N, C-alpha and C positions, 0 to 999 in steps of 0.2 A: 504495499500500499503506500503509504506517506512517511518518509523519514527526514530527518533534520540533513540539510545540507552540510557537507563536510568543508575542511577548509579550501581544499583545489576547487570545489563548486563555487563557494562564497568568492574567491579571488576570479574566477571567472565572470561570475556575475558583476562584480565591482569593475572589472576591466570593461564590460560592455556597457555597464551605465556611463563610466568614464569618457568612453568612445562617443557614446549618444549626446550626452550634455555638454561634454567639454569641462576644462578645469574650472573655468571663471564662474559658471553657474551651479557646481556642485555646493560650495558653502552656502549659496542662496537657497538652495534646495533643502539643505540641511538645516538651516535656520527656520525655514517655514515650515518643515516637519516637526521640529522641536516645537515650535510654538503652537502648533496644532495639537500635538501629544498634550502639552502642558495644559491647553483649555479643555481639551478632552476630560482630563483628570480632575481638573477644577470643576467642571461641570458635574462630573460624576459625583464629587464630594459635596456640591453643593456651596463652594467657597465663591464660585462665580456670581451666583445670586446675591451672596452678601456683599462682594465688592461693588456691585452695581448698586444695590440700595446705599452703601456707605457714599459712593460718589454723588448720588442725587441728594444725600443729606448735607454733604460738603456743599453742593451748589446752592441748596435754599439756603444756608446758612450765610454764604459769601453774599448771595442776593439781598438778604436781610440787613447784612451789614452795610451795603451799599445804599439801601434806603435810608437807614440811620445816618450814615454819612451825609446824605443829601439834605436831609431834615435839619442836621446841626449847622450845614453851611448855609441853608435858608435862614435860619435864626440869627447867624452870626452877621448876614450881610443886610 
């Protein structure tokens, strides 16, 4: 059936990928793949939702601070 690839098979696959994509695009592909895996893991653990909620709260607080600053400037003038 299916077996794990051995080192020579992995080297052949790596060589084919290197020829297809070239040396300049491999780091970009690796970064994109890593970011995708990280986001997937965060989504599974629920961290991604928490981060989005925290970002929304920070934006709301900043908006309130801006409103307060404008009110203070209006009073001062």
